[in-house]
FILUM-782111 format. One record per residue: x, y, z of N, C-alpha, C in turn; residue number from 0. Coordinates in steps of 0.2 Angstrom, whole numbers. Layout:
BEGIN
X:Y:Z:X:Y:Z:X:Y:Z:NUM
...
//
This chain:
BEGIN
540:698:-553:542:692:-551:540:688:-559:0
546:683:-559:545:678:-565:541:674:-565:1
538:671:-568:535:665:-571:537:661:-572:2
538:654:-570:541:649:-573:536:642:-571:3
539:637:-576:533:631:-577:540:628:-574:4
536:623:-567:540:619:-565:537:615:-563:5
539:607:-564:537:601:-561:537:600:-554:6
530:601:-551:529:601:-544:529:595:-540:7
529:590:-543:531:583:-539:538:584:-538:8
541:585:-543:550:585:-542:552:590:-537:9
549:596:-538:552:602:-537:551:602:-528:10
544:599:-526:541:598:-520:546:593:-514:11
548:587:-519:549:583:-516:558:585:-515:12
560:588:-519:567:589:-516:567:594:-512:13
563:599:-512:562:605:-507:562:601:-499:14
557:596:-499:553:592:-494:560:588:-492:15
564:586:-497:569:580:-492:571:582:-485:16
571:576:-481:575:577:-475:581:576:-473:17
585:584:-475:592:583:-478:596:579:-472:18
597:577:-466:600:573:-462:599:565:-464:19
593:564:-466:591:557:-466:592:556:-473:20
592:560:-479:590:559:-485:596:560:-491:21
605:562:-487:608:564:-489:616:557:-488:22
614:552:-492:618:546:-493:624:551:-494:23
624:555:-498:632:557:-501:630:565:-502:24
634:569:-501:635:577:-501:632:580:-508:25
628:581:-509:625:585:-515:621:593:-515:26
622:596:-518:616:602:-519:612:602:-525:27
605:602:-524:602:602:-530:598:610:-531:28
599:612:-537:596:618:-540:590:617:-546:29
590:625:-547:582:624:-551:585:630:-556:30
585:628:-564:586:631:-568:581:638:-570:31
582:644:-569:579:649:-570:574:654:-574:32
579:647:-582:576:649:-586:572:644:-589:33
574:637:-588:570:632:-592:567:628:-586:34
566:631:-580:563:627:-575:564:619:-572:35
570:617:-576:574:610:-573:576:611:-567:36
576:603:-565:580:604:-559:585:598:-560:37
590:600:-557:597:595:-557:601:595:-551:38
605:590:-549:609:588:-545:618:590:-546:39
620:592:-542:627:592:-542:631:590:-536:40
634:583:-537:637:581:-532:645:585:-528:41
645:585:-523:650:588:-520:656:586:-522:42
656:579:-521:663:576:-524:660:573:-529:43
665:576:-536:666:573:-544:664:567:-543:44
668:563:-541:668:555:-541:663:551:-538:45
657:554:-534:651:552:-533:647:552:-537:46
647:557:-542:644:559:-549:641:552:-553:47
646:548:-553:644:543:-558:641:537:-554:48
643:537:-548:639:529:-543:631:533:-544:49
631:540:-542:624:542:-538:620:544:-545:50
623:547:-549:619:551:-555:620:548:-561:51
625:545:-562:628:541:-568:630:546:-572:52
633:551:-570:637:555:-576:644:556:-574:53
649:556:-577:654:558:-576:658:562:-572:54
664:561:-568:666:566:-563:667:573:-568:55
669:572:-575:670:579:-579:662:582:-578:56
659:577:-581:652:580:-581:649:586:-576:57
650:582:-568:648:584:-563:652:592:-562:58
659:591:-563:663:597:-563:661:603:-566:59
658:602:-574:658:606:-580:651:611:-576:60
646:605:-573:639:607:-570:639:614:-566:61
643:611:-561:645:615:-555:648:622:-558:62
655:621:-562:656:629:-565:651:633:-568:63
647:629:-572:641:631:-575:637:637:-569:64
636:632:-564:632:638:-559:636:642:-555:65
642:641:-555:646:645:-552:647:653:-557:66
647:651:-565:648:657:-568:641:661:-570:67
637:658:-567:631:661:-570:626:661:-564:68
628:664:-557:624:663:-550:616:665:-551:69
615:671:-555:610:672:-556:604:668:-559:70
607:663:-564:603:658:-569:601:652:-564:71
603:652:-557:600:645:-554:600:647:-547:72
595:643:-546:593:643:-538:592:636:-534:73
598:637:-528:599:631:-525:593:631:-520:74
591:623:-521:585:623:-517:586:618:-512:75
585:621:-506:589:620:-498:585:614:-496:76
579:610:-497:578:606:-493:576:608:-484:77
573:604:-482:571:605:-473:576:603:-469:78
576:605:-464:578:601:-459:575:598:-455:79
580:591:-451:575:587:-449:570:589:-444:80
572:595:-439:566:599:-435:560:601:-439:81
562:604:-445:556:607:-449:550:601:-450:82
551:596:-451:547:588:-452:543:588:-445:83
547:590:-440:545:589:-432:539:594:-433:84
541:597:-433:537:605:-433:531:604:-437:85
530:600:-443:523:600:-447:520:597:-443:86
523:590:-440:518:586:-437:516:589:-430:87
520:593:-427:517:597:-422:511:602:-423:88
511:604:-428:507:610:-431:501:605:-432:89
502:600:-435:496:596:-437:492:592:-431:90
495:591:-427:492:589:-421:488:592:-418:91
489:600:-418:486:604:-414:482:609:-419:92
479:607:-426:475:609:-431:469:604:-429:93
465:607:-433:457:604:-434:457:598:-440:94
462:593:-439:461:588:-444:456:583:-442:95
453:583:-436:446:576:-436:441:580:-430:96
437:579:-430:431:581:-426:431:575:-419:97
433:570:-420:435:564:-415:439:565:-410:98
438:569:-405:442:572:-399:445:566:-395:99
443:560:-396:447:556:-393:453:553:-396:100
452:554:-404:457:552:-409:462:558:-408:101
460:563:-408:465:568:-408:469:570:-402:102
467:567:-396:469:565:-390:474:561:-390:103
472:556:-392:477:550:-393:482:552:-397:104
483:555:-403:486:557:-408:491:561:-406:105
489:566:-401:494:571:-398:500:567:-393:106
495:562:-390:500:558:-383:504:554:-387:107
503:550:-393:506:546:-395:515:550:-397:108
513:556:-400:520:559:-401:526:561:-395:109
531:557:-398:536:557:-391:543:560:-395:110
543:563:-400:549:564:-404:551:561:-411:111
547:556:-411:547:552:-418:544:551:-423:112
543:554:-429:538:554:-432:535:545:-434:113
541:542:-436:541:536:-438:536:532:-431:114
538:533:-427:537:530:-420:530:533:-418:115
527:539:-420:520:540:-420:518:537:-423:116
520:536:-429:514:532:-435:514:526:-434:117
518:522:-428:517:516:-427:512:517:-422:118
514:521:-416:511:521:-410:503:523:-411:119
503:527:-414:496:529:-417:489:525:-420:120
495:522:-425:491:514:-427:484:515:-429:121
484:522:-432:478:524:-435:478:526:-443:122
475:522:-448:476:523:-454:473:531:-456:123
467:533:-452:466:539:-454:469:545:-452:124
472:545:-446:476:549:-443:482:549:-448:125
486:543:-450:491:545:-453:489:548:-460:126
485:546:-464:483:549:-469:482:557:-469:127
476:559:-464:476:566:-462:484:569:-461:128
489:565:-457:494:569:-457:497:571:-463:129
497:564:-468:502:567:-475:498:571:-479:130
492:573:-480:489:577:-483:490:583:-481:131
490:584:-474:492:592:-470:500:592:-472:132
505:587:-471:511:588:-472:513:591:-480:133
509:587:-485:511:588:-491:509:596:-494:134
500:598:-491:499:606:-492:504:610:-488:135
508:608:-481:512:612:-479:517:613:-483:136
520:609:-485:527:608:-489:526:611:-495:137
521:611:-498:520:613:-503:520:621:-505:138
516:625:-498:515:630:-496:521:633:-495:139
526:630:-492:533:633:-490:538:633:-495:140
535:629:-501:540:628:-508:537:635:-510:141
530:636:-511:529:642:-514:531:649:-512:142
531:648:-505:535:654:-501:542:656:-501:143
545:650:-504:553:650:-504:554:653:-511:144
549:650:-516:551:651:-524:549:660:-523:145
544:663:-522:540:669:-522:546:673:-518:146
549:670:-513:554:674:-509:560:677:-513:147
560:673:-518:567:671:-523:565:674:-530:148
557:678:-531:556:681:-537:553:679:-542:149
552:671:-540:549:666:-545:541:665:-542:150
539:664:-547:531:662:-546:530:656:-551:151
530:651:-549:528:645:-548:522:643:-553:152
523:640:-559:518:637:-562:519:631:-563:153
515:627:-558:517:618:-558:513:615:-563:154
518:610:-566:517:607:-572:514:598:-567:155
//
């Protein structure tokens, strides 16, 4: 297994992005397996200048670098929208509170919308507990993903 120093916040936020909702334009994100750097390649080279501040030529060259050296880069997949809902469902069935009334209310408040759940549950402690659970869960998922590709993350 290869040990690699990676920016934890950047990698985890990239890994945990909600694909159907965060993709304003088609792109892929990669981890450089030598440097630990993370970068984005726009699917349409013309989008690169608008969204990434790089020329279409730079974007195309970066894409070609990845194509020419596929073992040097790992595509960071992001999570499907359903994965985010599964994390909330796992949270709701976990032991996140000793207050059975709050736990019951939080479970009943979920109707298939994470944002709607946050509004309906209307309890800062429940929402905060969910955010903490989600952050731990997505970090573990990111670490599992990296390890499954032979990378032992050294978070910075």
